[in-house]
C-alpha positions as CSV (number, residue, x, y, z in Angstrom):
1,M,0.0,0.0,0.0
2,E,1.5,3.4,-1.0
3,G,2.0,6.0,1.6
4,K,0.0,6.6,4.7
5,L,-3.0,8.7,3.5
6,M,-5.9,7.1,1.7
7,I,-9.4,7.6,1.0
8,F,-11.5,4.6,-0.3
9,I,-14.8,5.1,-2.1
10,G,-17.3,2.3,-2.5
11,L,-15.6,-0.5,-0.6
12,Q,-17.8,-3.3,1.0
13,Y,-17.4,-4.2,4.6
14,Q,-15.0,-7.1,4.1
15,E,-12.9,-5.2,1.8
16,K,-12.4,-2.5,4.5
17,Q,-11.4,-5.0,7.0
18,E,-8.9,-6.3,4.5
19,R,-7.4,-2.8,4.0
20,I,-7.1,-2.3,7.8
21,A,-5.4,-5.6,8.2
22,E,-3.0,-4.9,5.4
23,Y,-2.2,-1.4,6.7
24,R,-1.5,-2.6,10.3
25,K,0.9,-5.3,9.0
26,E,2.8,-2.9,6.8
27,N,3.1,0.0,9.3
28,G,3.6,-1.6,12.8
29,I,0.3,-0.2,14.0
30,E,-0.1,-0.6,17.8
31,K,-3.7,0.6,18.1
32,V,-6.7,1.0,16.0
33,I,-9.5,3.3,16.6
34,V,-12.6,3.3,14.3
35,F,-15.1,6.1,14.0
36,T,-18.4,5.0,12.6
37,P,-22.1,5.9,12.7
38,E,-24.1,3.8,15.1
39,K,-26.2,2.4,12.3
40,F,-23.2,1.0,10.6
41,P,-21.5,-1.2,13.3
42,F,-17.8,-1.9,12.5
43,S,-15.6,-4.4,14.4
44,V,-11.8,-4.6,14.4
45,G,-11.2,-7.3,17.0
46,E,-9.8,-6.0,20.2
47,F,-9.7,-2.4,19.0
48,E,-12.0,0.4,19.9
49,T,-15.0,1.6,17.9
50,V,-16.5,5.0,18.7
51,G,-20.0,5.9,17.6
52,Y,-20.4,9.2,15.5
53,A,-22.6,10.7,18.0
54,D,-20.1,10.1,20.8
55,I,-17.2,11.8,19.0
56,I,-18.1,15.3,20.4
57,R,-18.8,14.1,23.9
58,Y,-16.1,15.4,26.3
59,V,-15.8,11.9,27.9
60,Y,-14.6,10.5,24.5
61,F,-13.0,13.6,23.1
62,Y,-10.4,14.3,25.8
63,R,-9.7,10.7,26.5
64,L,-8.9,9.9,22.8
65,L,-6.7,13.1,22.6
66,Q,-4.6,11.4,25.2
67,E,-4.7,7.8,24.0
68,I,-4.1,8.4,20.2
69,T,-0.4,8.2,19.5
70,P,1.7,8.4,16.3
71,K,1.5,4.7,16.1
72,T,-2.4,4.7,16.2
73,L,-4.3,3.9,13.0
74,V,-7.6,6.1,12.9
75,V,-10.2,4.7,10.7
76,I,-13.0,7.1,9.5
77,N,-15.9,4.9,8.4
78,E,-19.0,6.5,6.7
79,C,-18.5,9.6,8.8
80,M,-19.6,12.2,6.1
81,R,-23.1,12.9,7.6
82,T,-23.6,16.6,6.9
83,Q,-22.6,19.0,4.1
84,N,-21.3,21.5,6.6
85,R,-17.6,21.4,6.2
86,Y,-16.9,23.2,9.5
87,D,-19.2,20.9,11.6
88,L,-18.1,20.4,15.1
89,T,-18.0,16.7,14.8
90,Y,-15.5,17.0,11.8
91,N,-13.5,19.4,13.7
92,C,-13.2,16.9,16.5
93,I,-12.2,14.2,14.1
94,R,-9.5,16.6,12.5
95,N,-8.0,17.0,16.0
96,F,-7.6,13.3,16.3
97,L,-6.1,13.1,12.9
98,N,-3.5,15.8,13.7
99,I,-2.0,13.4,16.3
100,T,-1.2,10.6,13.8
101,T,-0.2,10.2,10.1
102,H,-1.9,6.8,9.9
103,K,-5.4,7.2,8.7
104,L,-7.9,5.3,6.4
105,I,-11.0,6.9,5.2
106,F,-13.9,4.8,4.0
107,Q,-17.0,6.4,2.4
108,Q,-19.6,4.6,0.3
109,L,-20.4,7.5,-2.1
110,P,-18.1,10.5,-2.7
111,I,-20.8,13.1,-2.1
112,I,-24.0,13.7,-0.1
113,D,-25.3,16.0,-2.6
114,A,-22.8,18.1,-4.5
115,A,-19.1,17.6,-5.7
116,D,-17.9,20.0,-2.9
117,D,-19.0,17.5,-0.2
118,F,-16.0,15.4,-1.2
119,M,-13.6,18.1,0.2
120,I,-14.9,17.0,3.6
121,L,-13.0,13.7,3.1
122,F,-10.0,15.6,1.5
123,D,-9.8,17.7,4.6
124,F,-9.5,14.5,6.9
125,D,-6.9,13.3,4.5
126,T,-4.7,16.4,4.3
127,G,-4.8,18.0,7.7
128,S,-7.3,20.6,6.5
129,R,-4.5,22.5,4.7
130,W,-6.9,23.5,2.0
131,K,-10.0,23.9,4.2
132,R,-11.5,26.8,2.2
133,R,-10.8,25.6,-1.2
134,P,-13.9,24.3,-3.3
135,F,-13.7,21.0,-5.1
136,D,-10.6,20.9,-7.3
137,S,-10.0,17.6,-9.0
138,Y,-6.3,18.7,-9.9
139,L,-5.5,19.6,-6.3
140,I,-7.1,16.3,-5.0
141,Q,-5.1,14.2,-7.5
142,Q,-1.9,16.0,-6.5
143,E,-2.4,15.8,-2.6
144,A,-4.6,12.7,-1.9
145,Q,-4.6,9.1,-2.8
146,V,-8.2,8.2,-3.7
147,R,-9.1,4.6,-4.6
148,I,-12.7,4.3,-6.1
149,S,-15.0,1.3,-6.6
150,E,-17.9,3.0,-8.5
151,L,-21.5,2.1,-7.5
152,P,-23.8,2.2,-10.6
153,I,-26.6,4.3,-8.9
154,S,-29.7,4.6,-11.2
155,F,-33.4,5.0,-11.0
156,E,-36.3,3.6,-13.2
157,G,-39.8,4.8,-12.9
158,A,-42.9,2.7,-13.0
159,L,-45.9,4.8,-13.7
160,V,-48.9,4.5,-11.4
161,S,-52.3,6.1,-12.5
162,T,-54.1,8.0,-9.8
163,S,-57.9,8.4,-9.4
164,S,-59.7,11.8,-10.3
165,K,-60.4,12.0,-6.5
166,T,-56.6,11.9,-5.7
167,K,-55.9,14.4,-8.5
168,E,-58.5,16.8,-7.1
169,R,-57.1,16.4,-3.6
170,Y,-53.6,17.0,-4.9
171,E,-54.6,20.3,-6.4
172,R,-56.6,21.4,-3.4
173,E,-53.7,20.5,-0.9
174,R,-51.1,22.2,-3.2
175,E,-53.0,25.4,-3.3
176,K,-53.7,25.3,0.5
177,M,-50.0,24.5,1.3
178,F,-48.6,27.0,-1.1
179,G,-50.9,29.8,0.3
180,N,-49.7,29.0,3.8
181,L,-46.1,28.7,3.0
182,G,-44.9,32.1,3.8
183,S,-41.4,32.0,5.3
184,K,-41.7,28.2,6.1
185,D,-39.2,25.8,4.6
186,P,-40.2,25.6,0.8
187,H,-39.2,21.8,0.9
188,A,-42.3,21.2,3.1
189,L,-44.4,21.5,0.1
190,P,-43.1,18.7,-2.0
191,R,-42.4,16.5,1.1
192,N,-46.1,16.6,2.0
193,L,-47.6,16.4,-1.6
194,Y,-45.5,13.4,-2.2
195,L,-47.5,11.3,0.2
196,I,-50.9,12.2,-1.4
197,G,-50.5,9.4,-4.1
198,G,-49.9,6.7,-1.5
199,A,-53.4,5.1,-1.7
200,D,-53.2,4.7,-5.6
201,K,-49.8,3.3,-5.3
202,L,-51.0,0.8,-2.6
203,S,-53.8,-0.2,-4.9
204,W,-51.2,-0.9,-7.7
205,I,-49.1,-2.9,-5.2
206,D,-52.0,-5.0,-4.2
207,S,-52.9,-5.6,-7.9
208,Q,-49.3,-6.8,-8.5
209,S,-49.5,-9.0,-5.4
210,M,-52.5,-11.1,-6.7
211,P,-51.4,-12.9,-10.0
212,L,-53.5,-15.7,-11.3
213,F,-51.4,-18.6,-9.9
214,S,-48.8,-17.6,-7.2
215,P,-48.3,-14.4,-5.1
216,T,-45.3,-12.2,-6.0
217,K,-42.5,-11.9,-3.4
218,T,-41.7,-8.2,-4.3
219,K,-40.9,-6.2,-1.3
220,Y,-41.4,-2.4,-1.1
221,V,-39.9,0.5,0.9
222,A,-41.9,3.7,1.8
223,R,-41.3,6.8,4.0
224,N,-43.5,5.5,6.8
225,A,-45.7,2.7,7.9
226,R,-49.1,4.3,7.0
227,L,-49.8,1.9,4.0
228,G,-50.2,-1.0,6.4
229,R,-48.9,-3.8,4.3
230,K,-46.4,-6.6,5.5
231,N,-44.4,-6.3,2.3
232,I,-43.9,-2.6,2.6
233,V,-41.3,-1.6,5.1
234,T,-39.8,1.8,6.2
235,Y,-36.4,2.8,5.2
236,A,-35.4,2.3,8.9
237,D,-36.5,-1.3,8.7
238,A,-34.8,-2.2,5.4
239,Q,-32.8,-5.4,5.7
240,P,-29.3,-6.1,4.5
241,G,-29.2,-7.9,1.1
242,E,-32.9,-7.5,0.4
243,R,-34.1,-5.8,-2.8
244,Y,-37.0,-3.2,-2.6
245,T,-39.2,-1.4,-5.1
246,I,-39.4,2.3,-4.0
247,V,-42.8,3.6,-3.1
248,E,-41.5,7.0,-2.1
249,L,-38.0,8.4,-2.2
250,P,-36.6,10.1,1.0
251,H,-36.4,13.8,0.7
252,R,-32.8,13.7,1.9
253,F,-30.2,12.2,-0.3
254,I,-28.3,10.9,2.6
255,D,-31.1,8.8,3.8
256,F,-31.2,7.0,0.5
257,S,-27.4,6.6,0.7
258,D,-27.9,4.9,4.1
259,F,-30.5,2.6,2.4
260,I,-27.9,1.7,-0.2
261,Q,-25.4,1.0,2.5
262,V,-27.7,-1.3,4.3
263,T,-29.2,-3.1,1.4
264,G,-26.5,-2.9,-1.3
265,Q,-29.3,-1.9,-3.7
266,T,-27.9,0.5,-6.4
267,N,-30.4,0.0,-9.1
268,S,-34.0,0.9,-8.1
269,Q,-37.5,0.8,-9.5
270,V,-39.5,3.8,-8.3
271,L,-43.4,3.9,-8.2
272,I,-44.2,7.2,-10.0
273,A,-47.7,8.6,-9.6
274,D,-49.0,10.7,-12.5
275,L,-48.8,13.8,-10.2
276,K,-46.2,16.5,-10.8
277,V,-44.4,16.0,-7.5
278,D,-43.6,12.3,-8.3
279,H,-41.9,13.4,-11.5
280,W,-40.0,16.1,-9.7
281,Y,-38.7,13.5,-7.3
282,L,-37.5,11.2,-9.9
283,K,-35.9,14.1,-11.9
284,R,-34.1,15.1,-8.6
285,Y,-32.7,11.7,-7.9
286,T,-31.8,11.1,-11.4
287,E,-29.7,14.3,-11.4
288,W,-28.2,13.2,-8.0
289,S,-27.0,10.0,-9.5
290,Q,-25.6,11.9,-12.4
291,R,-23.6,14.1,-9.9
292,I,-22.3,11.1,-8.3
293,H,-21.0,9.7,-11.5
294,D,-19.6,13.1,-12.5
295,T,-17.6,13.2,-9.2
296,Y,-16.2,9.7,-10.0
297,A,-15.1,10.8,-13.3
298,S,-13.5,13.9,-11.8
299,L,-11.6,11.9,-9.4
300,S,-10.4,9.1,-11.7
């Protein structure tokens, strides 16, 4: 393995373990500390794992400042959780990384939303020497070692017709919400309108679940449990290795990124009601997947 600084994009769990073992062997590492979100448990044998939420807690922060040494390997696993480059948790992580040159940074996707997000990982890898610089592929290629396993993120729409009653309700609710929006978060409008087609999607799902000879085993994922079917789970309940058809996309891209992390599902069929908001969400996610692939290309 070249050098002591490395960013890995798109590795699976076992591949991450292999990189850690390889690095320890080649660099005489005495201690390993892994920082990881609680929803993504990560075990490295006898070494310590610290949950993302605990990083800013005094009881962890000051202890780790004392315990991390120049012979400690710090592993940052899936810790890009906000687009705020100056987030307090990120600042704490950078304090730890300033103590040791041994660091491995693992992230499933290179961005949360935009290419500039990658600079959060770049800051971890380079001691924040270019903390105010926007995304710069030339600078990244000169100063960091990035290894990429591309994930083919894509979305395909399956059209669902809605009733005249649903269309009338949609227009009525849209006018009502728009009129009351004022200074409220404008994203509240699509978030709420998106749920209106749920009953029609449920009818479509039920029709798919009753073929002539044998029931389909298709599983679905929705934003919440309101649709009341055993084969429809929430994003929080999605299971590793399972494949789901998408009833509703999450509003936040990071929530769908977490879904990919859990399930490994990179190509998704999405139910699209014949309502403007559904098409807006599909377009939004299609453009997001393109930004991901554009970032891959810029880093290669």
